[in-house]
C-alpha positions in Angstrom: 30.8 -26.4 -22.2 31.7 -26.0 -18.6 33.0 -23.1 -16.7 36.4 -24.6 -16.9 36.4 -24.9 -20.6 35.7 -21.2 -21.2 38.9 -19.7 -23.1 40.5 -16.8 -21.1 44.1 -16.8 -22.6 43.5 -16.0 -26.3 40.8 -13.4 -25.8 37.1 -13.5 -24.9 34.6 -15.8 -26.7 32.1 -13.5 -28.3 28.4 -14.5 -27.4 26.3 -13.5 -30.5 23.0 -12.8 -29.4 22.0 -12.5 -33.1 22.7 -16.3 -33.8 21.0 -17.4 -30.5 18.0 -15.4 -31.2 17.4 -17.1 -34.6 17.2 -20.3 -32.6 14.8 -19.0 -30.3 12.9 -17.5 -33.1 12.6 -20.8 -35.0 11.1 -22.4 -31.9 8.6 -19.6 -31.6 7.5 -19.9 -35.4 6.7 -23.6 -34.5 4.8 -22.9 -31.6 2.9 -20.1 -33.4 1.6 -22.8 -36.1 0.5 -25.0 -33.3 -1.5 -22.1 -31.8 -2.9 -21.6 -35.4 -3.8 -25.1 -35.9 -6.0 -24.7 -32.7 -7.6 -21.6 -34.2 -5.7 -19.1 -32.2 -3.6 -16.4 -34.0 -1.1 -14.9 -31.4 -1.6 -11.1 -31.4 0.6 -8.4 -29.9 -0.8 -5.1 -29.4 1.9 -2.2 -29.5 1.2 1.1 -28.0 3.7 4.0 -29.1 3.5 7.4 -27.5 5.2 10.3 -29.2 8.1 10.7 -31.8 11.1 9.5 -30.0 13.3 8.2 -32.8 14.9 5.4 -30.8 11.5 4.2 -29.8 10.1 4.2 -33.3 13.2 2.1 -34.1 12.6 -0.4 -31.4 8.9 -0.8 -32.1 9.7 -1.3 -35.9 12.1 -4.0 -35.1 9.7 -5.8 -32.6 6.9 -5.6 -35.2 9.1 -7.0 -38.0 10.0 -9.9 -35.8 6.4 -10.6 -34.8 5.4 -10.9 -38.4 8.4 -13.2 -39.3 7.0 -15.5 -36.5 3.4 -15.2 -37.7 2.4 -13.2 -34.8 -0.1 -10.5 -35.9 0.3 -6.9 -34.5 -2.2 -4.1 -33.6 -0.2 -0.8 -33.9 -1.5 2.1 -31.6 0.4 5.2 -32.4 -0.6 8.1 -29.9 0.0 11.8 -29.9 2.9 12.9 -27.6 0.8 15.4 -25.8 -1.7 12.8 -25.0 -2.9 12.5 -21.2 -2.4 9.4 -18.8 -6.2 9.0 -18.6 -6.3 8.6 -22.5 -3.4 6.0 -22.5 -5.1 4.2 -19.5 -8.5 4.0 -21.5 -6.7 2.3 -24.5 -5.0 -0.1 -22.2 -8.3 -1.1 -20.5 -9.8 -1.6 -24.1 -6.9 -3.9 -25.1 -7.2 -5.8 -21.7 -10.9 -6.6 -22.8 -10.1 -7.5 -26.3 -10.1 -11.3 -26.5 -8.1 -11.3 -29.9 -5.1 -9.4 -28.2 -2.9 -11.9 -26.2 -0.1 -9.4 -25.4 0.1 -5.7 -24.7 3.6 -3.9 -25.1 3.8 -0.1 -24.1 7.0 1.2 -25.4 9.1 3.1 -22.9 9.8 5.8 -22.1 6.5 7.5 -22.1 6.3 11.2 -22.4 7.0 13.3 -19.0 3.1 14.0 -18.5 2.1 10.4 -18.7 2.4 8.3 -15.7 4.3 5.3 -16.7 3.8 3.3 -13.4 0.0 3.9 -13.6 0.0 2.7 -17.2 2.1 -0.4 -16.5 0.1 -1.3 -13.5 -3.0 -1.0 -15.7 -2.0 -3.9 -18.0 -3.4 -7.3 -17.5 -0.8 -9.4 -15.9 -1.8 -12.2 -18.3 -1.1 -9.9 -21.3 2.0 -8.3 -19.8 4.5 -9.8 -22.1 7.2 -7.4 -21.2 7.0 -8.9 -17.8 7.1 -5.3 -15.9 3.6 -5.7 -13.8 4.4 -6.1 -10.1 2.3 -9.3 -10.2 4.7 -10.8 -12.7 7.6 -9.4 -10.9 6.4 -10.9 -7.6 5.9 -14.2 -9.0 9.2 -14.2 -10.6 10.7 -13.4 -7.0 8.8 -16.1 -5.6 10.0 -18.7 -8.1 6.8 -19.1 -10.0 7.3 -16.9 -13.0 4.5 -16.3 -15.4 6.3 -14.0 -17.7 9.8 -13.1 -17.2 11.1 -9.6 -18.2 12.5 -10.1 -21.7 16.2 -8.6 -21.4 17.0 -10.8 -18.2 15.4 -13.7 -19.8 17.7 -13.2 -22.7 20.5 -12.5 -20.5 20.3 -16.0 -18.9 19.8 -17.7 -22.3 23.3 -16.2 -23.2 24.7 -17.5 -20.0 23.4 -20.9 -20.7 24.7 -20.8 -24.3 28.1 -19.9 -22.9 28.1 -23.0 -20.7 28.1 -21.4 -17.5 27.2 -23.4 -14.5 26.0 -20.7 -12.2 25.6 -22.6 -9.0 28.2 -21.1 -6.4 29.6 -18.4 -8.8 29.7 -15.0 -7.7 27.4 -12.8 -10.0 27.5 -9.0 -10.0 24.3 -7.1 -11.4 25.2 -3.4 -12.0 21.9 -1.6 -12.2 18.6 -2.1 -9.9 15.8 -1.1 -12.3 12.5 -3.0 -12.2 13.2 -3.6 -15.9 16.4 -5.4 -15.9 18.5 -5.2 -12.7 16.1 -6.6 -10.0 14.5 -9.3 -12.3 18.1 -10.3 -13.5 19.3 -10.6 -9.7 16.3 -12.8 -8.9 17.0 -15.2 -11.9 20.5 -15.4 -10.8 19.8 -16.3 -7.2 17.2 -18.9 -8.5 20.1 -20.5 -10.3 22.2 -20.8 -7.1 24.6 -17.9 -7.9 25.7 -15.7 -5.0 24.3 -12.4 -6.3 25.6 -8.7 -5.6 23.6 -5.7 -6.8 25.6 -2.5 -7.4 24.2 0.8 -8.3 25.0 4.6 -8.2 25.6 4.6 -4.5 28.0 1.6 -4.7 31.3 2.9 -2.9 33.9 1.0 -4.9 32.3 -0.4 -8.1 35.6 -1.3 -9.4 36.3 -3.7 -6.4 32.9 -5.2 -6.8 33.7 -6.0 -10.5 36.9 -7.5 -9.7 35.4 -10.1 -7.7 32.6 -11.1 -10.1 32.7 -14.4 -11.9 29.7 -13.3 -13.8 29.1 -9.5 -14.6 25.7 -8.0 -15.9 26.1 -4.4 -16.8 22.8 -2.6 -17.0 23.7 1.1 -16.0 23.0 2.9 -19.2 26.3 4.7 -19.0 28.8 4.3 -21.8 32.0 2.4 -20.7 31.2 3.0 -17.1 32.9 -0.4 -16.4 36.7 -0.3 -17.4 38.2 -3.4 -18.9 40.9 -3.6 -16.5 38.4 -4.1 -13.8 37.3 -7.5 -15.1 38.2 -10.4 -13.4 40.3 -12.7 -15.6 38.1 -15.7 -16.9 34.7 -13.7 -16.1 31.8 -13.9 -18.1 30.4 -10.5 -19.2 26.9 -9.8 -20.2 26.6 -6.1 -21.5 23.0 -4.8 -21.4 24.0 -1.3 -22.1 23.0 0.4 -25.4 24.4 4.0 -25.5 24.7 6.2 -28.5 28.0 8.3 -28.5 28.1 12.1 -30.1 29.5 10.5 -33.2 26.7 8.1 -33.7 28.5 5.0 -32.3 26.6 2.5 -30.3 28.6 1.3 -27.4 27.8 -0.8 -24.3 28.3 -0.1 -20.4 31.6 -2.2 -20.5 34.7 -0.9 -22.2 35.0 -3.7 -24.6 38.6 -3.5 -25.8 39.9 -3.9 -22.4 37.4 -6.4 -21.4 37.8 -8.8 -24.2 41.6 -9.7 -23.2 40.3 -10.5 -19.7 37.0 -12.0 -19.8 36.3 -15.7 -20.9 33.2 -14.6 -22.7 31.4 -11.3 -23.5 28.4 -10.1 -25.5 29.0 -7.5 -27.9 27.1 -4.1 -28.4 25.2 -4.2 -30.6 24.5 -7.8 -31.5 24.4 -9.2 -28.0 21.7 -8.8 -25.6 19.4 -6.7 -27.9 18.5 -9.5 -30.3 17.6 -11.7 -27.4 15.4 -9.2 -25.9 13.2 -9.1 -29.0 13.3 -12.9 -29.3 12.1 -13.4 -25.7 9.4 -10.9 -26.3 8.1 -13.0 -29.3 8.3 -16.2 -26.8 6.4 -14.4 -24.1 3.7 -13.4 -26.6 3.2 -17.0 -27.9 3.1 -18.2 -24.3 0.3 -15.7 -23.5 -1.5 -17.1 -26.7 -1.1 -20.7 -25.6 -2.7 -19.9 -22.3 -5.8 -18.5 -24.2 -9.0 -19.6 -22.6 -7.1 -21.5 -19.9 -7.9 -20.9 -16.2 -5.9 -18.0 -15.0 -2.8 -19.0 -12.9 
């Protein structure tokens, strides 16, 4: 489906990450079987520090998906008072463990743990989250090894929507190393004209009004008003914000946006399932490179 075919008169098309993620997972399962036939069982090591309830839920969902795919997991749960040195020691041990193909350190880490040092210590060939500077640099240069899972999932959703990105105005709201920066790089590689907005942007509403494609990754509930959305735009809402009443909402005001956008991801059920599916894909890719010459 081409851009012109996207509906924008009867309300936005809802881009289900749940449905698309199942397609990705089915392909991962087939690749895992091929690895096993070659004598390699893809293995993901998960490091969880502390008792953050949200982190425990995220890890549980990731490990469940891994098991569904046939990917083995090694679970390392560490006390919340642990030191940076002790976390680094575990990461170095996992780097040297030949049976481990991917290492996932669940963020956020406790305040006393230096997250930057920990992420930097992960072997880039096992960095299935795609956070290591080596992998971010390769992505920027157009020679990606591992693409950060959330931006990778966003691009899949845009492809599913039939969006031909070349020449379109794309706005990424948020500039983190985890989502905003790699997302902007992927959109540039797809020949979109990319703007990155952030907390210092003077007139966010005006930037949104000019965007053919909007990727919202601010982490602030309903920070982007529905009436700002350009009619016919495609909206990818990365936000996952829990309100005091327990309801989970995105960064975009859905009720107002859905009547203006051509297509939009729901929260929950949009980007989240795709992030986990792309993590599984990165993990099997790491296993497929097992014993190959480092790139």
